[in-house]
N, C-alpha and C positions, 0 to 999 in steps of 0.2 A: 351452457349446454348446447343450447340453440346451434351456437355458433361452432362449437365442436362436430356439431353434424350436418351443418352445411357444409364445412370445409373437408369432412370426410365425404359427401355428396358429392361434391366437387372434385376430389382424389378419383372417387369411382368414376364418375364420368370422361376425365381425361384417361384415364387406366383403357375404360371401352377404346376410344377411339388409336389409343396406343396398338393395340393389340391385332386391332384388325389389317390383316393382309391380304386381304383377296375380297371379291365384290359383296358386299354387303346388300341384302333385299332392304327395301325401305318398307314397303306394302304391309300392312302390319305388324312392322317391327317396335313393339313398343318400349324395348331397350333403348333403342338409337333415339328414339323420340324423346323419352324422359333426357337422356344425357345430353342430347343436344337442346332442349330449353333449359337444364341447370347450365351449362356453358352461357346460352347466351345472357339467360338472367345474373349471374355472377357478373360475365363482361360489361353490362349495361348501368350496372350498383356500384362495382368496386373497381373493377378493371382486373386483369388477368396476370399473374406473375410470370417472366421471362422463361423459366422453366417450361409452364404452362404451355404459353405460347410458341416454345417451338416445338414440341410435340402436336397442338393442334396445325401447325402449319404442314407437318411431315403428313399428318393425314388427311387435311383438305387436300393436297397435292397429290397424294398417292396413287389417284383415280380409283381408289376401291369402294369410294360411295359415288351416290348420283349426284349431277350438277347443283342440282338445287342444296342439296344438306351440302357439298363445297361449298357454295356462294354463302351460305346461311354460314357456316365454320367460318369463310375469312371476315364476314361484316363482324366475327365477333370477336376477334381478336385484337382489340382495345389492350392497350398496356394499362397498369397499374403506374408504373413509372419509367421503364426503360424499355426499350425491344431491343432484344441481344443478339449482334450479328448471326450469331448461328442460326436462327431465323429465318435469317436474308438469304443467308447462303444456301439451307434446306430449298426455300422456294425457289431460287434462278436453278439448283440442281435436278430438281423436280420437272422445272421448266423444258431442261435440255434433255430430255429423256422422251418428249413429245408424250408421255403417259397421261397427262393433265388435258382437256380439250382447249382448244383456242380461247374460249370465254373464261376460262377459268383461270389460264395464264395470265388475261389481260386482269381480271380481278386481282391475282398476284402484285401483277406492279404498281397499279392504282394502290393497294396497298401499304405496299413500301412507300410510296409517294406520300400518305396520307400519316404516316407515321415517321417520316424523314428526318424532321427533327428529335424525335425520341430516340434514335437510332443511338448505342451507347458507342460506338466509334466506327469510323469509314475505312480504315488501314484494310482490312480484309474484304471490304465489299468491292474497292477498288481494285482487288486483283481480278474480279470477274467483268473487269470493263469489255473486253473482248469478246465473250460470250454476249453481254448485253446488244454489244454493237449488231450481232446477227439478227438480234430479233427484229430488225428494222423493215426485212423482208416482208414481216406481217403488216399489209395496210389497218388490220382494228388495234393491232399493238404500237404501232408508229408513235402516234402522239403520245405516248405516255412513255413510253420507249426513248424517245427522244429526248423528253422532260427530265429523268433521270439521267439520262447521258450529260445534259444539260449541268445538272448541278454537281456531278460529280467530276466531269473534263479536268484534266491538267496538262499542263504542257507537255509532258512525256506521251500522253495519250494522242496527241496529234500528230496521225502520220498519210502521207499524203495516199496509202490505197482506203483509207477512210474517207477525202476529201472527194475521192473518185468514187466510192460509192455513194456519197450525198449526193454530188452531182449527178450522176448518172441516174437517184432516184427523181431529182428536182425535174431532170430531161427526160425521165420517163413516164412511165403509167401513173407515178406519185402526181407530179405536177408541181409545183410552186408551193406547197404548206407552208404554213407560215412555222409550225414545228422543226421542218427539216432545216428552215431558214435562219431559227434561234440556232441550233446546233452550229450551224456553218457559221453564224457568225461568232462564237466561241474559239471558233477553232481559226477564223480570220484574225481576230482578235491577239493571238498567240502567234499563229505564222502566218502574217498578210501574204508573203510571197507566194506561197503554199495553195493558196485561193484567188484563184482572177476573176470568178465570176463576179459581177456588181450585185450586190445586195440592196432590196428597192426599198429605200427609206420609208418607212410607214410607224406610225402611234401605236399601230395594233399591238396588243400583247401577243407576245408568241404561242403562248400555252393557257389551254383556254382554263376556266374554273371547272373543274369534276370535284365531285364529293364534299361540297360545301357542308351539305348538315354532317357526313362522315365525320369530318372533319372537327366541326365542332362538337361533336359529342365525344371522338378522342382527348377534345382540349378540357372540356369539361370533367369528363372522369380522372385525366392527370393532374389536373389542379383541386379537384373535392379531394382527392386519396395527399398528395400534400397538404392538404389543410389539415389532415384528419391524421396525419404521423405530426404535425407539429403541437397537433392539440392532447395527441397522447403522449407526445414529448414533456409540453406543460402537466398535463394533469398529475406523469409521475415526478416530477419534482416537487409539485405544491401538496402530493398526497391527498387526489381528492377521495372521496369514498366510494366507491365500487354501486354499491345499491343508488346512489345519484344519480352516478355515470347512468348504470342500467335505467333509471326510470326518464333521466333526461333523452336517451335513446329513444328509446320507447314513444315518449309523447314527440318527438323530431317526424320519427317515423309515421306516426298517427296523423300528423297534419302538415304531412312533406305534399309538396305541390309537384307536378312532373315539369322538367327542366324547360328552360325556353325553347324551343326552335329559331335561333338565331344565327346569322352569322358573324363572327369576332376574326378585327385585325388579331392574326398571333405575332410577335417579333421575338424570333430564336433566340436561342441562348447559343455563344459559342463554345461552351463546354459541354462537351457530350458524353461523358465518362457516368456509368450507371453507379456508382456508388464509390465513395470515400477512400475503403479499403483497394476498389480498383485502381483509383486515382493515382494513388500511393504506391500501387506496384508497379504500375506504368513508370512512376518518376525514377523508382530503384534500378529499372531496367536501362531506360532510354535518359542518359546523363546529358545537362545542357553543357557540353564542351565545347569548343570553339573548334575542334576536329570534325565534330559533326558536318554533313552535307546539308541538313536539310531540320530544320525545328519547327514540329507542328504548332499553332498559336495556343493551343489548348493547355501547351505546358508553359506559355509563357504568364508568370503569376503577380507581375510586379514590374512597376516600369525599370526599374535597374534590371531586372533578365531582357527588357525591351532593345534597351541602350546596348546589351553586349551581343543581342542576335538579331540586331535589325536588318542587316543584310540576307540573312539564311529565313527568315522563316516564311513558312508556308501559311497560307491565309485559308482560312476555315472555311467548309462549303457552305457554313450558316452565315454567310458573308451581311448579312440584313441585321444581325446581331450587335454590329457595329452600332446601332442607335443605341444601345445602351451598353455598350462597353467602351469605357474613354480610354484604355490602351490600343484598342481596334482602331479608334480614331486617330489617334498619333500615328500607327503603323500607316493607316490608308492615306495620311495626309503628307507621309513622309516618301512613302514609296511611289504613291503616283501611279501604281498597276492598274493599269488599264482595264485587264482584267476582271480585276475585282470591283473596279468599277464599273463595268458594266453589268456585271452580276446584280451587285448594287441597285443599279438603275431598273434592271427587268424584273426586280423583286418590287422594286418600292412600285413602277408603274403598274403592275399587277393588283398590287394592296391597294394603290388611289383608285384606279379606274374601274378595277371586278369588284371590291369590295366598299369603296369608301364613297363612290359615287350613288350606288346603290344602296343608300345607308338608311336604318329605321329609326325610329324615335328612340330603341331601346340600345343603341349602337353608341348613341350619342358619347356615351364614357370612354370606350374605347378610340371613337376616332379622335375623342380632344387629345387624348392619352397620346396619339400616334402623331399629333399634327405637332404637341409640346417637344416630345422627340427630335422630329423636325427641323422645329425651331430654334432649339439646342445644337443641332449638330450646325446646322448654318452658321450660328454665332459663334462654335468652334472653328470651321473653315474658311469663314469671314467672304462665304461663295454663295450663291444660290445654287440650286439643283436644277439642271434643266427640266427630269419631269416633272418636277415640282411645279415649274413657270407653266408647264403645258397643262396639269393638272389646274392650276390656278385661272387659265385662263377659260378654259372649262367651266369650270365653276361658278367663277365672277359672271356668268351671263344667264343663270339659274339663281343667285346667289339671293337670301330673302336680307341681307344687309345685319344679320343677327345671329343666326347659327355661328359658334366660332368665331365670332368677330375679332378677339385679341390674335389669336393663332393668323387666322388668314391676314390682318395687317403686319402683322410680325414677318410674316414668309414676304411678302411684297416689297418692303425694306432690301431684301438681300437680291434683289432679280437682276440680271446680268444688262447689259447696255445693249440696247437692241436702238433702230433706225426709228425715227418716233409715229411713222406714221403705223409701224408694226405695233411699239408700243402703246398707242392712240387705240390701237385694236383690240389690244388683247384685253388691256388692264385699265388704262384710264377712262373708255368709252363708259363702260359698264359701271365704275366708281361715279361717276358722273351724275346718270341716271339716279343712281341711289345718293347721292350728295344734294342733289335737290328737293329728294322727299323724305327727308330723315331729319331728325329732332339734333337739338344743335349738339349733342355729344358727339354723334357721330360725324358731325362736320369737322369738329374737332379731331376727331381722331383721322377721319381721312387727311387730313391738311396734313397734321405731323407725321402721318404717314408717308405722304408724298416728299417731305421737308427732309426724311431719314433717306428716301430711296434716293434724293439727293445729294444729300452727304458721301451717303454709298457708292455714289457713282465718283463724286471727287474726292474719297480719301482708297479706295479700292479699287473699281471698277476701269478708270482712265488709268491709271501708274499700270494696273496689271495687263491692261489690251495696249499702252505703249511698250513696255517690254516684251508683249507676246510679238507685236509688229516687228519690233527690233531684231527678235530671236529668227521670226520668218526670213528675216533679208538678208540676216548676219550668217546661217548656220541651217540645215535641214533638222526639222524639230525633232524627224522621225528617229534619229539617229541617237538624239539624248533624251533618254525620260523625264518628264519635266519636276521630277522631285528631285535630279539631279542638277538641272538646270538653276544656279543661283537667281538669275536673273527673272526667273519666272516662276512662282506659286500660284497652280490654278490644278484643280482636280478634275473639271471640264471645260476640257478646252475645244471641244466641238460647239460651245456660243462663243466663243471669242472672233469678229469679224473685225477683221481689219479696217474695211472700208465704211465705219460706221464713221460718219461727220459729228465728230463731238460735240464741237462748237455751234453745230445748227440743233443737236439734241438737248444740250444745255439751255439755250435759247427759247426752243420750244418748249420742254418742260415747264422753265419756269414763266413762260407767258400764259401757259395751262393753270399752273398753280396761283400764280395772279387773278385771272376768271373765276375761278372758284371763290378765293379769297374776298373780292370784290364782291361776289353774288352772296356770299356767307353774310357780310355786314350788312347788305339791305336786306338781307331776309330777316336776320336774327340781331340786328340794331348793333349798339355799343358793347356786345356782352361780353364780360373781362377774359370769360378764357378763352373766344376766339381772341379775342384779341390780342394775347398774350402769346398765343402760336401764331398768329401771323408775324408779329414781330420779331418771334424767335427767328421765323423763315427770313424774312430782311435782314436780322444780323447774321444768318448763314449766308444769304449771298455777299454781304458784304466781307466776308473774310473766306471766298471761295479761293483767292488765289495765295493762300497759306499752302495750299496743297499743292504738289507739283504738277499732279494731272491736270490742273487746271491753270491756262495762261492767259484768259482773259475774262476781263469784268461785265457782271453781268447786272442790272440794275434792273430795279421791281419797276412796275408802270407808274407812270406818275399817278392815275388813279386812287391804287391803294395809296401812295402815300400822303394823298391829300387827305383819303377819309380815317386814315388812322391817327394827320396831323390835327385833323378839327374834331377827336373823339372827346369822350368826356371819362378817359383814363388817362389821368396822370403817367402814368408806370408806363404805357405804350407808348406817351409822346418819349418819354424820357431814354425807353431803352430805342428806339429809332433815331434821336438825336445821335446816340453813341455810336450807333450803327452809319451815320454819314461820317460821322469822324473817323472811321473805321475805312469807309472809302477813301479817304483822304488820302491815309496813306498807302492803300490799295492803288492810287492812281499814281502816288507817287514811287514806286518801286516796280510796278508794272513795264516790262519795254517795248511791249506792242500794245499801241493805243488807237483808238477810233474815234475820229470826231465827232461822227455825234453823240458816242457815247459820253464825250464830255462834254457836249453843248447841254445834252440831257440833264446830267448830271449836274451843271451851272444852274440849268431852268428850276430844277426841283430844290436846291441849295438856297437861291435869291428868295422862293418863294417860304420858304419855313424862316429864313432870315429876317423878311418881310413882317411875316404872320407873327413871329413869336417877339420880336424886340426890337424891329423898328414900326411897330404901328403902321403897316403901310403895306397891309392885304390888300390884293384887288386893286392898288391906286398904279402900278410898276406898269409904263405904257411902254414899256422896251421891254425887258428880261418878265421870265418866269413863264410857266405855264398856266397861273392862274388868272392872266391878263382875259382869256376868253373864258372862262366863268365868271368874270364881275357882271359881264354882259348878261348871264340868266340869271343869276344873285338880284340886279338892281330893283326889278320888278317886287320880288321878295322881303327885298329891304325896306321899299317903299310900305306896300302892304301893311307890313309889321311896326311899320314906324320906328325903326330902326335909325339909330343916329350914330353917324361916326361908326361906322361896321367895318373900316379897313382896324380899329383897334379894338375889335372885339376877339378877336382870337391869339392875343398877346399873351404873355404869362403873369401878365397884370387881371385881365379881363376876360380870358379865354373860359370856357365852362370847365375845361379840366382840370385849371390854376384856382378857380376863384375860392375856394374852399382854404386853400393855403394863404391867398392875398387876403382873406377875410381874418382865420387865423391870426398872423402874422401883424394886421393893425390891431387884434383886441389886443394883444400882448405887449403892443409897441405903444398906443397912443393912451390918453387916459380915459378913463370911464367915463359915459355919457358925452364922448367928444363925437360929433357925426365923422366917418369916414369913409372914404370912397378910393376905390382901386387907384385911380389916378394918381391919386398923392406918394405910390411906390416909387412913381418916376423918379422922386428928386433922391431917394437910398436905395438905388438898385441895388450898389453892393453890401448893402446890410440885409435885403430881401434873396438876393445869390445867396449869401451865406446860411440864413434860414431855409433856402431848399435844396443846399445841402446837405444841411442836418436833418431833414427830412429823405434823406436818401434817395436824392434826385440827381445822382454825379455825372447823368448824361446831359440832363441839359447844362449846367454850368463846364461842361467839357465842351460840349458842342459852340458857348458863343466864347470861350477862350479859344478855342482852335480858328473860329472862321470871322469872329467880330473885330476889327481895329476898336478897339474901345481906350477911351484916356484914362487918366487914371483918376482915383477917388477923388480928389479935389475938386479938379477940370470937373467932371463930369455931373456934379451936383449941380451945377448951373449949364449945362452943356443939351441940346435939344438933341432928342434920342434920333433924329433924321441923319446927322452928322455922322453914327454911327453906320459904316459899309462893309459888306460882306466881303470874305476872302472866297475868291472863285478861284477852281483851277485851270489851269492853261493848257490848251492842246499839245503844247510845247513839250520838254522834258522838265519842267520845272514849274512849283507852286508858287504864287503872287503871295506875298505878304506885303 
């Protein structure tokens, strides 16, 4: 009964505002105050129905009420689900009569921007584009009108007289305001030949953040109404007793807390029909025929429809819906529409700079959701988003290394290729500072991220940059849309710089990762997880020439190779040995070699062979980088009374292999017999078979590839010093 009374009271309040056709006295008008309070309470609790919103907009904009009353009415125009186009049309119509004051007109434009994502359509509103453009003459309304026009602008709206109007405002009393620059930017994207004005390059958002609390309130009411509708449907389907529902509702109302006042990131949806019935009516009126000139995206409900009308689809005004809509993602990736990309960039820039960077502990969940959507989008596009990279560059300098860590690292792996000095200043240096003071798990994640970044450069960025450079030199890229160019698949061409020295970037980035890896091993010791990630990085370096974008061989530092070689992880040594076998294949097939690279590789190869197989570590006076290390290690060996230090790093006595040597001797020798790893030198083949059974194929492959060995019958009595390593020649052949 109480619900019926409340509904009737709200109807009476709306009816009161609807019947007022002349000036209404405010002082002492109890009926006005009661009606206004009823509308405000209903809007703040459950929202207003579409028909009520249309009536109240008519009343607030008619000029019959004082500005204080009209302001409160406009603030109360919170929809329960959708806002009808008729309400927007009424607001603009009243604004054209100049009956409402300028302050009320500004409030109406601000309200339209607040509820923009909840309007049930834009076809009729777009017809008012020319009328809205006239309101640019108002200095107070200009920022909000520019924002609304920015959202509504289509290609046919860009006219020469409008461009001249904007230029006159910029060069006149208005000045170069960011809102005018933003609207002119969209015009220039559609018709670059009409806008000769040089737009300033700035990372600042074009449109400021207005009415944040108002937007948050509208969002909460709409979400609460949607969840209540779902709950009522479930209640009807399960037949819950009405008395229990009434009791539960009363308990919720009695213990209800006031809504939290916080800003929330909102990703709009692409479909904006107010109801399923209305959507069905629109589908019946507009058929998806091939004769149609344009097909709004809201009528594309399957991937088949997308393929049938891909060249005629009109992008939705809520372009940010691509974060959640996979069909819209496919359309953006195919079409390569610069305007749609710019709209998405502007929305995302506003969301990240104005909302995300000002985050509170209560907004962690919304921020995580947004970052996850960005990760999914970049993985789908296989390309980074420039505005996200700008955000990361600013965020990393104040990042604590814990908040949003998985998403931040994942987004970093998709960054475009930059000159190394820029890459170091924007990304690498902040990561290095966190790396030195964080746990081993952060170090592992950081190295894995940089390894994935290097892989992304080799697999995607370098081929994309080469194809783009070839296109720039062969054709005029402005004449062919990127989506129609079979050689270039890129959605954000502004970050492609053909002057980047790819080889220099790879070498400097590899050197940076090497230093971090060496530092991590020194700080954390032989941590198994850290060693595994470091060896995975070495394996990636050995396979870079498999990708067409990389035509040169990059070697890890000799210091890093020695630390892995002398570690206590047998799996790490085996994986690194397999990587060196892959390096030999790369040297064999690569067409351009550098003599210093071949010499460095041979030095490291001799070191590994001498240490693992020939029992001659530190003893080679001519070759190998370990000859310089032996001078520093000799006093240590003497102080520790270590005899035969050269044999203490072989596959028989090395600390990574002692457990396998002991296990082999226990299994093969009689019980009670004294055993020593030196005994394995006479049964090398059997020991190697044992290591292969223990899944150390990398060691076996390395020995078979680089060591010239005798047969098993001959090697039983032969000295290990007779085996010689196979090195890579600086010529075009490999010595065998």
